[in-house]
C-alpha positions in Angstrom: -1.4 3.7 -9.9 -1.3 2.8 -6.5 -3.8 4.2 -4.3 -1.9 3.2 -0.9 -1.6 6.6 0.8 -5.2 7.4 0.2 -6.3 4.0 1.5 -4.1 4.0 4.5 -5.0 7.6 5.5 -8.8 6.6 4.9 -8.1 3.9 7.7 -6.5 6.3 10.1 -3.2 4.3 10.0 0.4 5.8 10.1 3.0 4.4 7.6 4.4 2.7 10.9 1.2 1.2 11.7 0.7 -0.2 8.1 4.2 -1.2 7.9 3.9 -3.3 11.2 0.5 -4.9 10.2 2.1 -6.0 6.8 5.6 -7.0 8.0 7.5 -4.6 5.8 9.9 -1.7 6.7 8.2 1.8 7.1 10.6 3.1 4.7 9.3 0.6 2.0 5.9 2.1 2.6 7.2 5.4 2.1 8.9 4.4 -1.2 5.7 2.9 -2.5 3.7 5.8 -1.7 6.2 8.1 -3.4 6.4 5.9 -6.4 10.0 5.3 -6.1 9.4 1.4 -5.9 6.9 -0.8 -7.2 5.4 -3.5 -4.9 5.5 -7.3 -5.8 2.5 -9.1 -5.8 3.3 -10.9 -2.6 3.7 -7.3 -0.8 0.4 -6.1 -2.5 -1.4 -8.8 -1.0 0.0 -8.4 2.3 -0.8 -4.7 2.3 -4.5 -5.2 1.1 -4.9 -8.1 4.1 -3.5 -5.4 6.5 -5.7 -2.7 5.1 -8.8 -4.9 4.8 -9.2 -4.0 1.1 -9.4 -5.5 -2.2 -6.4 -5.4 -4.8 -8.8 -3.3 -6.8 -9.0 -0.7 -4.2 -5.1 -0.3 -4.0 -4.4 -0.2 -7.8 -6.1 2.0 -10.2 -5.7 0.5 -13.3 -7.0 3.3 -15.2 -4.0 5.1 -14.6 -1.5 2.4 -15.1 0.9 2.6 -18.2 
């Protein structure tokens, strides 16, 4: 559902880089990418802004359950 790793890697950012840009902990990014946590709407917005992409780019609704 969350395409965070794919979008992050396409922009040549490490988890630490994205965490710094979005103002979250690197372990939070790791947990999101592994599906261990679900992001809040606020965090999704911060990630999208940091990655300069839309929410649609981050969330694949076709695979959401």
